[in-house]
C-alpha positions as a Markdown table, in Angstrom:
| # | Residue | x | y | z |
|---|---|---|---|---|
| 1 | Met | 35.9 | -68.0 | -43.7 |
| 2 | Lys | 38.0 | -67.9 | -46.8 |
| 3 | Phe | 41.0 | -65.6 | -47.1 |
| 4 | Thr | 42.9 | -64.3 | -50.0 |
| 5 | Asp | 46.2 | -66.0 | -50.9 |
| 6 | Lys | 47.9 | -62.7 | -50.0 |
| 7 | Thr | 46.4 | -62.8 | -46.6 |
| 8 | Ile | 47.4 | -66.4 | -46.0 |
| 9 | Lys | 50.9 | -65.8 | -47.0 |
| 10 | Lys | 51.3 | -62.8 | -44.9 |
| 11 | Val | 50.0 | -64.7 | -41.9 |
| 12 | Gln | 52.2 | -67.7 | -42.5 |
| 13 | Thr | 55.3 | -65.4 | -43.0 |
| 14 | Asn | 54.4 | -63.2 | -40.0 |
| 15 | Glu | 54.7 | -60.1 | -42.4 |
| 16 | Tyr | 52.6 | -57.3 | -40.8 |
| 17 | Asp | 50.1 | -55.6 | -43.2 |
| 18 | Ile | 47.3 | -53.2 | -41.8 |
| 19 | Asn | 45.3 | -54.3 | -44.9 |
| 20 | Val | 45.5 | -58.1 | -43.9 |
| 21 | Val | 44.4 | -57.2 | -40.4 |
| 22 | Glu | 41.2 | -55.4 | -41.8 |
| 23 | Glu | 40.4 | -58.2 | -44.3 |
| 24 | Ile | 40.4 | -60.8 | -41.5 |
| 25 | Leu | 38.5 | -58.4 | -39.2 |
| 26 | Lys | 35.8 | -57.8 | -41.8 |
| 27 | Lys | 35.2 | -61.4 | -42.4 |
| 28 | Ile | 35.0 | -62.1 | -38.4 |
| 29 | Ile | 32.5 | -59.2 | -38.1 |
| 30 | Lys | 30.4 | -60.7 | -40.9 |
| 31 | Arg | 30.4 | -64.2 | -39.3 |
| 32 | Asp | 29.9 | -63.2 | -35.6 |
| 33 | Phe | 27.7 | -60.1 | -35.7 |
| 34 | Asn | 25.4 | -60.5 | -38.9 |
| 35 | His | 22.4 | -60.5 | -36.5 |
| 36 | Lys | 23.8 | -58.4 | -33.7 |
| 37 | Ser | 24.9 | -54.9 | -33.4 |
| 38 | Lys | 26.7 | -53.2 | -36.3 |
| 39 | Ile | 30.5 | -52.9 | -35.8 |
| 40 | Lys | 32.5 | -49.8 | -36.9 |
| 41 | Tyr | 36.1 | -49.7 | -36.5 |
| 42 | Lys | 39.4 | -47.6 | -36.9 |
| 43 | Leu | 42.6 | -49.5 | -36.7 |
| 44 | Asn | 45.1 | -46.7 | -36.9 |
| 45 | Lys | 44.0 | -44.0 | -34.5 |
| 46 | Asn | 47.1 | -43.0 | -32.5 |
| 47 | Tyr | 46.6 | -44.0 | -28.7 |
| 48 | Thr | 47.7 | -40.5 | -27.8 |
| 49 | Thr | 44.6 | -39.0 | -29.5 |
| 50 | Gln | 42.3 | -41.5 | -27.8 |
| 51 | Pro | 40.0 | -40.4 | -25.0 |
| 52 | Asp | 41.6 | -40.4 | -21.6 |
| 53 | Tyr | 45.2 | -40.5 | -22.6 |
| 54 | Lys | 47.4 | -38.6 | -20.3 |
| 55 | Glu | 51.1 | -38.0 | -21.0 |
| 56 | Thr | 51.9 | -38.2 | -17.3 |
| 57 | Ser | 50.0 | -41.4 | -16.6 |
| 58 | Pro | 51.5 | -44.6 | -15.8 |
| 59 | Asn | 48.7 | -46.1 | -17.6 |
| 60 | Asn | 47.5 | -45.6 | -21.1 |
| 61 | Ser | 45.2 | -47.8 | -23.3 |
| 62 | Ile | 45.9 | -48.7 | -27.0 |
| 63 | Ala | 42.3 | -49.9 | -27.9 |
| 64 | Tyr | 38.7 | -49.5 | -26.7 |
| 65 | Ala | 35.2 | -50.4 | -27.7 |
| 66 | Glu | 32.3 | -48.0 | -27.3 |
| 67 | Pro | 28.7 | -48.4 | -27.9 |
| 68 | Lys | 27.5 | -45.4 | -30.1 |
| 69 | Thr | 23.8 | -46.6 | -30.1 |
| 70 | Glu | 21.9 | -49.6 | -29.1 |
| 71 | Asn | 22.8 | -51.0 | -32.5 |
| 72 | Ile | 26.2 | -49.8 | -33.1 |
| 73 | Thr | 29.6 | -50.3 | -31.4 |
| 74 | Met | 32.8 | -48.5 | -32.4 |
| 75 | Ile | 36.1 | -50.3 | -32.0 |
| 76 | Val | 39.2 | -48.0 | -32.0 |
| 77 | Ala | 42.8 | -49.5 | -31.9 |
| 78 | Asp | 46.2 | -48.1 | -32.5 |
| 79 | Ile | 47.6 | -51.2 | -34.3 |
| 80 | Pro | 50.7 | -49.6 | -35.6 |
| 81 | Thr | 51.9 | -48.6 | -32.2 |
| 82 | Phe | 50.7 | -51.9 | -31.0 |
| 83 | Met | 53.0 | -53.7 | -33.4 |
| 84 | Ser | 56.0 | -51.4 | -32.7 |
| 85 | Val | 55.7 | -52.4 | -28.9 |
| 86 | Phe | 54.1 | -55.8 | -28.6 |
| 87 | Gly | 55.1 | -57.0 | -32.1 |
| 88 | Thr | 58.8 | -56.7 | -31.6 |
| 89 | Gly | 59.3 | -56.7 | -27.7 |
| 90 | Gln | 61.0 | -53.2 | -27.8 |
| 91 | Glu | 61.0 | -51.0 | -24.5 |
| 92 | Asn | 57.5 | -49.9 | -23.6 |
| 93 | Ile | 58.4 | -46.3 | -23.2 |
| 94 | Asn | 54.8 | -45.2 | -23.9 |
| 95 | Asn | 53.2 | -46.5 | -20.5 |
| 96 | Ile | 50.8 | -48.7 | -22.6 |
| 97 | Thr | 49.1 | -50.9 | -20.1 |
| 98 | Phe | 46.5 | -52.5 | -22.2 |
| 99 | Pro | 47.3 | -55.1 | -23.1 |
| 100 | Arg | 50.1 | -55.4 | -20.7 |
| 101 | Leu | 53.8 | -56.3 | -21.5 |
| 102 | Ser | 53.4 | -59.3 | -19.3 |
| 103 | Leu | 51.9 | -60.9 | -22.1 |
| 104 | Arg | 51.1 | -64.7 | -21.5 |
| 105 | Tyr | 52.9 | -65.8 | -24.7 |
| 106 | Asn | 56.4 | -64.9 | -25.9 |
| 107 | Tyr | 57.4 | -62.3 | -28.6 |
| 108 | Ser | 58.0 | -65.2 | -31.0 |
| 109 | Ala | 54.2 | -65.8 | -31.3 |
| 110 | Asn | 52.9 | -64.8 | -34.7 |
| 111 | Asn | 52.1 | -61.2 | -34.7 |
| 112 | Tyr | 48.7 | -61.6 | -36.2 |
| 113 | Phe | 47.9 | -64.0 | -33.2 |
| 114 | Lys | 48.7 | -61.0 | -30.8 |
| 115 | Ile | 46.8 | -58.6 | -32.9 |
| 116 | Phe | 43.6 | -60.6 | -33.0 |
| 117 | His | 43.9 | -61.4 | -29.4 |
| 118 | Leu | 43.5 | -57.6 | -28.8 |
| 119 | Leu | 40.7 | -57.3 | -31.6 |
| 120 | Phe | 38.7 | -60.3 | -30.3 |
| 121 | His | 39.0 | -58.7 | -26.8 |
| 122 | Glu | 37.3 | -55.6 | -28.0 |
| 123 | Leu | 34.8 | -57.5 | -30.2 |
| 124 | Glu | 33.8 | -59.4 | -26.9 |
| 125 | His | 32.9 | -56.0 | -25.5 |
| 126 | Ala | 30.7 | -55.5 | -28.6 |
| 127 | Asn | 29.0 | -58.8 | -27.6 |
| 128 | Gln | 28.5 | -57.7 | -24.1 |
| 129 | Phe | 26.9 | -54.5 | -25.2 |
| 130 | Ala | 24.6 | -56.4 | -27.6 |
| 131 | Lys | 23.6 | -58.7 | -24.8 |
| 132 | Phe | 22.9 | -55.7 | -22.4 |
| 133 | Tyr | 20.6 | -54.0 | -24.6 |
| 134 | Gln | 18.9 | -57.2 | -25.6 |
| 135 | Trp | 18.5 | -58.8 | -22.1 |
| 136 | Ala | 18.4 | -55.8 | -19.5 |
| 137 | Val | 15.4 | -55.0 | -17.5 |
| 138 | Pro | 15.0 | -53.0 | -14.3 |
| 139 | Ile | 16.2 | -55.0 | -11.3 |
| 140 | Ser | 12.6 | -54.7 | -9.8 |
| 141 | Lys | 11.3 | -57.0 | -12.5 |
| 142 | Tyr | 14.2 | -59.7 | -12.1 |
| 143 | Asn | 12.1 | -62.1 | -9.9 |
| 144 | Asp | 9.2 | -61.9 | -12.2 |
| 145 | Glu | 11.2 | -62.4 | -15.3 |
| 146 | Ala | 13.0 | -65.5 | -13.7 |
| 147 | Lys | 9.8 | -67.0 | -12.6 |
| 148 | Lys | 8.1 | -66.5 | -15.9 |
| 149 | Tyr | 11.1 | -67.7 | -18.3 |
| 150 | Gly | 13.1 | -70.2 | -16.1 |
| 151 | Asn | 16.7 | -70.8 | -15.6 |
| 152 | Lys | 17.9 | -69.5 | -19.0 |
| 153 | Arg | 16.4 | -66.1 | -18.2 |
| 154 | Leu | 17.9 | -66.2 | -14.8 |
| 155 | Lys | 21.5 | -66.9 | -16.3 |
| 156 | Gln | 21.1 | -63.8 | -18.6 |
| 157 | Leu | 20.0 | -61.7 | -15.6 |
| 158 | Ile | 23.1 | -62.7 | -13.6 |
| 159 | Glu | 25.4 | -61.8 | -16.6 |
| 160 | Ile | 23.4 | -58.6 | -17.0 |
| 161 | Ser | 24.0 | -57.9 | -13.3 |
| 162 | Ile | 27.7 | -58.6 | -13.6 |
| 163 | Asn | 27.9 | -56.3 | -16.7 |
| 164 | Ile | 26.2 | -53.5 | -14.8 |
| 165 | Ile | 28.6 | -53.7 | -11.8 |
| 166 | Ser | 31.5 | -53.6 | -14.2 |
| 167 | Tyr | 30.1 | -50.5 | -16.0 |
| 168 | Tyr | 29.3 | -48.9 | -12.8 |
| 169 | Phe | 33.0 | -49.4 | -11.6 |
| 170 | Ile | 34.4 | -48.1 | -14.9 |
| 171 | Gly | 32.2 | -45.1 | -14.8 |
| 172 | Asn | 32.9 | -44.2 | -11.1 |
| 173 | Val | 36.6 | -44.5 | -10.7 |
| 174 | Asp | 39.4 | -42.5 | -12.2 |
| 175 | Asp | 41.1 | -44.0 | -15.5 |
| 176 | Asp | 44.4 | -44.8 | -13.8 |
| 177 | Leu | 42.7 | -46.9 | -11.1 |
| 178 | Tyr | 40.5 | -48.7 | -13.7 |
| 179 | Leu | 43.5 | -49.5 | -15.9 |
| 180 | Met | 45.6 | -50.5 | -12.9 |
| 181 | Gln | 42.8 | -52.9 | -11.9 |
| 182 | His | 41.6 | -53.6 | -15.4 |
| 183 | Glu | 41.8 | -57.5 | -15.1 |
| 184 | Leu | 39.9 | -57.4 | -12.1 |
| 185 | Val | 36.8 | -56.1 | -13.6 |
| 186 | Ser | 34.4 | -58.9 | -14.6 |
| 187 | Asp | 33.5 | -57.6 | -18.1 |
| 188 | Glu | 37.4 | -57.2 | -18.8 |
| 189 | His | 38.2 | -60.6 | -17.4 |
| 190 | Gln | 35.6 | -62.2 | -19.6 |
| 191 | Ala | 36.5 | -60.2 | -22.8 |
| 192 | Glu | 40.4 | -61.3 | -22.2 |
| 193 | Thr | 39.3 | -65.0 | -21.7 |
| 194 | Glu | 37.1 | -64.9 | -24.8 |
| 195 | Gly | 39.9 | -62.8 | -26.8 |
| 196 | Val | 42.3 | -65.7 | -26.1 |
| 197 | Tyr | 39.8 | -68.5 | -26.9 |
| 198 | Lys | 38.6 | -67.0 | -30.2 |
| 199 | Thr | 42.0 | -66.2 | -31.3 |
| 200 | Ile | 43.2 | -69.7 | -30.8 |
| 201 | Lys | 40.2 | -71.1 | -32.5 |
| 202 | Leu | 40.8 | -68.8 | -35.5 |
| 203 | Phe | 44.4 | -70.0 | -35.9 |
| 204 | Glu | 43.5 | -73.6 | -35.2 |
| 205 | Arg | 41.3 | -73.6 | -38.2 |
| 206 | His | 43.0 | -71.3 | -40.6 |
| 207 | Phe | 46.7 | -71.0 | -39.7 |
| 208 | Pro | 47.5 | -74.0 | -37.4 |
| 209 | Asn | 51.2 | -73.9 | -38.3 |
| 210 | Gln | 51.6 | -70.6 | -36.7 |
| 211 | Leu | 50.6 | -71.9 | -33.2 |
| 212 | Glu | 53.8 | -73.7 | -32.7 |
| 213 | Ser | 55.3 | -71.2 | -30.4 |
| 214 | Val | 51.9 | -70.9 | -28.2 |
| 215 | Asp | 51.0 | -73.4 | -25.7 |
| 216 | Thr | 47.5 | -72.8 | -26.1 |
| 217 | Val | 45.9 | -74.8 | -23.4 |
| 218 | Ser | 48.2 | -73.2 | -20.9 |
| 219 | Leu | 47.5 | -69.8 | -22.2 |
| 220 | Leu | 43.8 | -70.3 | -21.9 |
| 221 | Leu | 44.1 | -71.8 | -18.4 |
| 222 | Asn | 46.2 | -68.9 | -17.1 |
| 223 | Thr | 44.0 | -66.3 | -18.5 |
| 224 | Leu | 41.0 | -67.9 | -16.9 |
| 225 | Leu | 42.8 | -68.1 | -13.5 |
| 226 | Asn | 44.2 | -64.7 | -13.6 |
| 227 | Glu | 44.1 | -62.7 | -10.4 |
| 228 | Tyr | 42.6 | -65.5 | -8.3 |
| 229 | Glu | 44.6 | -66.2 | -5.2 |
| 230 | Ile | 44.5 | -68.1 | -2.0 |
| 231 | Asn | 45.1 | -66.1 | 1.2 |
| 232 | Asp | 44.8 | -67.6 | 4.7 |
| 233 | Asn | 43.4 | -70.7 | 3.0 |
| 234 | Lys | 40.7 | -68.8 | 1.4 |
| 235 | Leu | 40.2 | -68.2 | -2.4 |
| 236 | Ile | 40.1 | -64.6 | -3.4 |
| 237 | Ser | 38.5 | -64.1 | -6.9 |
| 238 | Pro | 39.1 | -61.1 | -9.1 |
| 239 | Tyr | 35.3 | -60.3 | -8.4 |
| 240 | Asp | 36.0 | -60.1 | -4.8 |
| 241 | Lys | 38.7 | -57.7 | -5.1 |
| 242 | Leu | 36.7 | -55.6 | -7.4 |
| 243 | Leu | 34.0 | -55.2 | -4.9 |
| 244 | Glu | 36.5 | -54.2 | -2.3 |
| 245 | Thr | 37.8 | -51.4 | -4.5 |
| 246 | Leu | 34.2 | -50.6 | -5.3 |
| 247 | Lys | 33.0 | -50.1 | -1.7 |
| 248 | Pro | 33.6 | -46.3 | -1.4 |
| 249 | Phe | 31.4 | -45.7 | -4.6 |
| 250 | Thr | 28.7 | -48.2 | -3.9 |
| 251 | Asn | 25.0 | -47.2 | -3.7 |
| 252 | Ala | 21.9 | -49.0 | -2.8 |
| 253 | Glu | 21.1 | -49.9 | -6.3 |
| 254 | Ile | 24.4 | -51.5 | -6.8 |
| 255 | Ile | 24.1 | -53.5 | -3.7 |
| 256 | Lys | 20.7 | -55.0 | -5.1 |
| 257 | Tyr | 22.7 | -56.3 | -8.1 |
| 258 | Gln | 25.4 | -57.7 | -5.9 |
| 259 | Lys | 22.9 | -59.5 | -3.7 |
| 260 | Phe | 21.2 | -60.9 | -6.7 |
| 261 | Ile | 24.4 | -62.3 | -8.0 |
| 262 | Lys | 25.4 | -63.8 | -4.7 |
| 263 | Lys | 22.0 | -65.4 | -4.4 |
| 264 | Asn | 22.0 | -67.1 | -8.0 |
| 265 | Leu | 25.4 | -67.3 | -8.9 |
| 266 | Ala | 25.7 | -71.1 | -8.8 |
| 267 | Ile | 23.4 | -71.5 | -11.8 |
| 268 | Leu | 26.2 | -70.5 | -14.0 |
| 269 | Asp | 28.6 | -73.1 | -15.1 |
| 270 | Asn | 32.2 | -73.3 | -13.9 |
| 271 | Tyr | 33.8 | -72.0 | -17.1 |
| 272 | Thr | 31.5 | -69.1 | -17.4 |
| 273 | Leu | 32.2 | -68.2 | -13.5 |
| 274 | Leu | 35.8 | -68.4 | -14.2 |
| 275 | Ser | 35.7 | -66.4 | -17.4 |
| 276 | Tyr | 34.1 | -63.6 | -15.5 |
| 277 | Gly | 36.6 | -63.9 | -12.6 |
| 278 | Met | 33.6 | -64.6 | -10.2 |
| 279 | Pro | 34.0 | -66.6 | -6.8 |
| 280 | Ile | 34.0 | -70.3 | -6.9 |
| 281 | Asp | 34.9 | -73.2 | -4.6 |
| 282 | Lys | 38.4 | -73.4 | -3.5 |
| 283 | Asp | 38.7 | -77.1 | -4.1 |
| 284 | Leu | 37.3 | -76.5 | -7.6 |
| 285 | Phe | 39.9 | -73.8 | -8.4 |
| 286 | Leu | 42.7 | -76.1 | -7.2 |
| 287 | Glu | 41.3 | -78.9 | -9.4 |
| 288 | Val | 41.2 | -76.6 | -12.4 |
| 289 | Gln | 44.6 | -75.1 | -11.6 |
| 290 | Asn | 46.3 | -78.5 | -11.3 |
| 291 | Ser | 44.7 | -79.7 | -14.4 |
| 292 | Asn | 47.1 | -82.0 | -16.6 |
| 293 | Ile | 47.3 | -79.7 | -19.5 |
| 294 | Asn | 48.9 | -82.5 | -21.5 |
| 295 | Ala | 45.6 | -84.4 | -21.2 |
| 296 | Phe | 43.9 | -81.9 | -23.6 |
| 297 | Asn | 44.4 | -81.8 | -27.3 |
| 298 | Ser | 42.6 | -78.5 | -27.7 |
| 299 | Val | 41.2 | -75.5 | -25.9 |
| 300 | Thr | 37.7 | -76.9 | -26.6 |
| 301 | Glu | 38.6 | -80.0 | -24.5 |
| 302 | Leu | 39.8 | -77.9 | -21.7 |
| 303 | Lys | 36.6 | -75.8 | -21.7 |
| 304 | Lys | 34.3 | -78.8 | -21.9 |
| 305 | Tyr | 36.3 | -80.3 | -19.1 |
| 306 | Ile | 35.9 | -77.3 | -16.9 |
| 307 | Lys | 32.1 | -77.1 | -17.6 |
| 308 | Arg | 31.8 | -80.7 | -16.5 |
| 309 | Leu | 33.5 | -80.2 | -13.1 |
């Protein structure tokens, strides 16, 4: 991707400009979605006019992605408000919980890094929607599909099953519960991981000097391991917590997807499992958690290392 001199200068001087955000976003969409779903976007829709906003709620979203058709995804964000809160570190009086104020990098990070962390998260949801429409079949056909097309297809069906459980959770709980447990939802955990990874890659390639205040390897590692915990010597994953919350809403169809995931989950590589917040072996978790971050020169090296474990 090539950017105008104006855009490069604005990013390098950390001078916020919504037009610069749009220029970079357009190029990312052209690069990443050329053969996928079409992306439409609004970058300045005030969060108070977005769906599900509640003045009295302790949880309010500032961005979302929504499939409009099988081939079109709409991404909506309130970048001006995002900048006023997450760009300056002022008090969050608006109850904005996504992204949360407990950002994993400090306020000295480049503001465009923060913005594209947010936007790449939403673009990853567009990727998830595209995969769903491309790969999904009724679960009654899963075994035949896997037998016919092998492990590659099996991996797709596992990811689609994870997506379906995420969508079911989002569609059946109230908005406050969803936003409170946002980072337990497998699709959200994965979107957050990819949002961090792709933002780092964008800056590594085009604006490397602006990464000085971000410990990129630690940021990716902490994002991958977010919401995992060890309790009574047992590793509890975000997915485990999600299923516990989902129990009162679960039906027979969702249980089929859960069983399929449990039976076949091991076919996914370790990095993919962690990106979705799925169950993994406790010893593997501890090995990843205790990784010597100084041994990795980039997030790509960390990703490859985790895949090989």
